[in-house]
C-alpha positions in Angstrom: 107.3 -54.1 69.6 109.8 -51.5 68.4 113.2 -53.1 67.6 115.0 -49.8 68.0 113.7 -49.4 71.6 114.6 -53.1 72.2 118.2 -52.3 71.2 118.2 -49.3 73.6 117.1 -51.5 76.5 119.8 -54.1 75.7 122.4 -51.3 75.5 121.4 -50.0 78.9 121.9 -53.5 80.4 125.2 -53.9 78.6 126.6 -50.5 79.8 125.0 -50.6 83.2 123.6 -47.1 82.9 121.3 -45.0 80.8 124.0 -42.4 80.3 126.6 -45.0 79.1 124.0 -46.5 76.7 123.3 -43.0 75.3 127.1 -42.4 74.7 127.5 -45.8 73.0 124.5 -45.3 70.8 125.4 -41.7 70.0 121.9 -40.5 71.0 120.6 -38.3 73.8 120.1 -39.6 77.3 116.5 -38.5 77.2 115.8 -40.7 74.2 117.2 -43.8 76.0 115.2 -43.0 79.1 112.0 -42.6 77.1 112.6 -45.9 75.3 113.1 -47.8 78.5 110.0 -46.2 80.1 107.9 -47.1 76.9 109.1 -50.7 77.0 108.3 -51.1 80.7 104.8 -49.6 80.1 104.2 -51.9 77.2 105.3 -55.0 79.2 103.8 -54.0 82.5 106.9 -54.8 84.4 110.0 -52.9 85.6 113.1 -53.9 83.6 115.6 -52.1 85.8 116.2 -51.2 89.4 117.5 -47.6 89.4 120.5 -47.1 91.6 122.8 -44.2 92.5 125.5 -45.4 90.1 123.5 -46.9 87.3 120.9 -49.6 86.8 120.6 -53.3 87.3 118.1 -55.6 85.6 115.2 -56.9 87.7 114.5 -60.6 87.7 111.7 -60.2 85.2 113.9 -57.8 83.2 116.8 -60.2 83.2 114.8 -62.9 81.4 113.3 -60.4 78.9 116.7 -58.7 78.2 118.5 -62.0 77.6 115.9 -63.2 75.1 115.8 -59.7 73.5 119.6 -59.9 73.0 119.4 -63.3 71.4 116.6 -62.0 69.0 118.6 -59.0 68.1 121.7 -61.1 67.4 119.6 -63.4 65.2 118.2 -60.4 63.3 121.7 -59.0 62.8 122.9 -62.4 61.5 119.9 -62.7 59.2 120.7 -59.3 57.7 124.3 -60.2 57.3 123.5 -63.5 55.6 121.0 -61.8 53.3 123.6 -59.2 52.3 126.3 -61.8 51.8 123.9 -63.8 49.6 123.1 -60.6 47.6 126.8 -59.8 47.2 127.4 -63.4 46.0 124.6 -63.1 43.5 126.0 -59.8 42.3 129.3 -61.4 41.6 127.9 -64.2 39.4 126.1 -63.4 36.2 124.3 -66.3 34.3 123.8 -65.3 30.7 121.7 -67.3 28.2 122.1 -67.1 24.5 119.3 -68.3 22.3 119.9 -70.0 20.0 123.2 -71.5 21.0 124.8 -70.7 17.7 124.8 -67.0 18.6 127.2 -67.5 21.6 130.1 -66.2 19.5 128.5 -62.8 19.0 128.9 -62.2 22.7 132.7 -62.5 22.6 133.6 -58.8 22.8 130.9 -57.8 25.3 131.8 -60.6 27.7 135.6 -59.9 27.3 134.9 -56.2 28.1 132.8 -57.1 31.2 135.4 -59.6 32.6 138.4 -57.4 31.9 136.9 -54.3 33.4 135.1 -56.0 36.3 137.3 -58.9 37.4 135.2 -59.5 40.5 132.3 -60.8 38.3 132.1 -64.5 37.4 130.3 -65.0 34.1 128.4 -68.2 33.2 127.5 -68.1 29.5 125.4 -70.9 28.1 123.7 -71.4 24.8 120.1 -72.6 24.9 117.1 -73.3 22.6 114.4 -70.6 22.7 111.8 -72.4 24.7 114.3 -73.8 27.2 115.9 -70.4 27.6 112.6 -68.7 28.4 111.9 -71.4 31.0 115.3 -71.1 32.6 114.9 -67.3 32.8 111.4 -67.6 34.3 112.5 -70.0 37.0 115.6 -68.0 38.0 118.3 -70.3 36.6 119.4 -67.5 34.2 119.8 -63.9 35.2 119.4 -62.6 31.6 119.0 -63.8 28.1 120.2 -62.4 24.8 117.7 -63.6 22.1 115.7 -62.5 19.0 112.8 -60.3 20.0 110.2 -62.7 18.8 111.4 -65.3 21.3 109.8 -63.3 24.1 106.8 -61.8 22.2 103.7 -62.2 24.4 105.7 -63.6 27.4 104.6 -61.9 30.6 106.9 -61.1 33.5 110.0 -60.0 31.5 111.7 -56.7 30.8 113.2 -56.5 27.3 115.7 -53.9 26.2 116.4 -53.6 22.4 119.8 -54.4 20.9 120.9 -53.7 17.4 119.3 -56.1 14.9 121.2 -59.1 13.7 121.8 -59.7 9.9 122.8 -63.1 8.6 124.8 -63.6 5.4 125.9 -66.6 3.4 129.7 -67.0 2.8 132.1 -69.2 1.0 135.8 -69.6 0.2 137.5 -67.1 -2.1 137.0 -68.0 -5.7 133.9 -70.0 -5.1 131.7 -70.7 -8.2 128.9 -68.5 -6.7 131.2 -65.5 -6.1 130.7 -62.1 -7.6 127.0 -62.3 -8.7 123.5 -62.4 -7.3 122.5 -65.9 -6.4 119.1 -67.5 -6.3 117.9 -70.4 -4.1 118.2 -73.1 -6.8 121.8 -72.2 -7.4 122.7 -72.3 -3.7 121.0 -75.7 -3.3 123.6 -77.2 -5.6 126.3 -76.9 -2.9 126.7 -78.3 0.6 125.4 -75.9 3.3 126.6 -75.6 6.9 124.1 -74.2 9.4 125.0 -73.7 13.1 121.5 -75.0 14.1 118.1 -75.7 12.7 116.2 -73.2 14.9 118.2 -70.0 14.4 117.1 -66.7 12.8 118.7 -67.7 9.4 116.8 -71.0 9.0 113.7 -69.8 7.1 115.7 -68.5 4.1 117.7 -71.8 4.1 114.5 -73.8 4.1 113.6 -72.0 0.9 116.9 -73.2 -0.5 116.5 -76.7 0.6 113.0 -76.9 -0.9 114.9 -77.5 -4.2 116.2 -80.8 -2.8 114.3 -84.0 -2.7 113.2 -85.5 0.7 113.4 -83.9 4.1 114.9 -80.4 3.7 116.6 -80.5 7.0 118.7 -83.5 5.9 120.3 -81.3 3.3 122.2 -79.4 5.9 125.4 -79.9 7.9 124.6 -78.8 11.4 127.9 -77.6 13.0 127.7 -75.2 15.9 131.4 -74.8 16.2 132.3 -71.9 13.9 136.1 -72.6 13.6 135.3 -76.1 12.5 132.7 -74.9 10.0 134.9 -72.2 8.6 137.8 -74.6 8.2 135.6 -76.8 6.0 134.2 -73.9 4.0 137.8 -72.6 3.4 138.8 -75.9 1.8 135.7 -77.0 -0.1 132.8 -75.6 -2.1 130.6 -75.7 1.0 128.8 -72.5 2.0 127.9 -71.3 5.5 126.1 -68.6 7.5 127.8 -65.8 9.3 126.8 -62.5 11.1 127.1 -59.7 8.7 129.3 -57.4 10.7 132.0 -60.2 10.9 132.2 -60.1 7.1 133.7 -56.6 7.4 136.7 -57.8 9.5 140.1 -58.4 8.0 140.1 -61.9 9.4 137.0 -62.7 7.3 138.1 -60.9 4.2 141.5 -62.6 4.1 139.9 -66.0 3.8 136.3 -65.8 2.6 133.8 -64.0 0.4 130.2 -63.0 1.0 127.7 -64.8 -1.3 125.1 -62.4 -2.6 122.0 -64.2 -1.5 118.9 -62.7 0.2 118.8 -63.9 3.8 115.8 -61.7 4.7 115.3 -58.7 6.9 117.6 -58.1 10.0 116.4 -59.8 13.1 115.6 -57.6 16.2 117.5 -58.7 19.2 116.8 -58.0 22.9 118.5 -58.2 26.3 115.8 -59.7 28.7 115.5 -60.2 32.5 112.7 -60.9 34.9 110.5 -57.9 35.7 110.3 -58.5 39.4 114.1 -58.5 39.8 116.0 -55.2 40.2 119.1 -55.6 38.0 122.2 -56.2 40.1 125.5 -54.4 39.5 126.8 -57.2 37.2 123.7 -56.9 35.1 124.2 -53.1 34.8 127.8 -53.7 33.8 126.7 -56.2 31.2 124.2 -53.6 29.8 127.1 -51.2 29.5 129.3 -53.8 27.7 126.4 -54.6 25.3 126.1 -50.9 24.5 129.8 -50.6 23.8 130.1 -53.9 22.0 126.7 -55.0 20.6 126.3 -58.7 19.8 126.0 -57.9 16.1 129.5 -56.3 16.2 131.4 -59.5 17.1 
């Protein structure tokens, strides 16, 4: 049954005439006449009695038109509810960062997004790799910022490349390791702070900790909070891990020095979302913010 013709029939009943329905619908009178005739042919009953000054629903027509009006009202409400839900989803953007220690690299992009699009509500959460992939797959995250290898071989996702992330070791000014090339055995002589034990910088650190006795992971302080870690590093001989681009900032250079230690090749990063989902407006705005302020530039 054609819903458009159904709307025409309900409009004729509401207006009491075919000409009135045509004016209200902004279509030709002949189109309304044909729609009513087609519906009556399909149903096998007359829906209206034609009179000199308009039309009146027949007994059979009255039952049909009343039910049709309720169906159309439900359909309109369904569309409105769906649109309202879509608008609500467009306003909330759930972003995952894997591993959690990389949350800080999103500072400038998220600030740009929120300042320029105040209607968006951002929910940013750090997550381990495996948990983040599962949250993204089941729809509890809209997007995830993560190392490319995290999603390698995972079906059902779209990944867009971001600039690679380079990790560096750093320490207080005047640290005993400052000003020269450092090898793993030398670095192992000092306490080390790592933001986590699963991040992109961990493999080079494991090489350092191999110089210690016992479980290598027990040779690390695990402190995700960067202000806390940097406060310790500034006051002691402890060394830590930082994103390379931050080392170029005045805030960093006024307090710390880079330790010349090989942390391996830069790590490719991606912006990922589910393939079956068309990116909402907020996702497109996040993409623009990431282009203007890549995570590696925080």
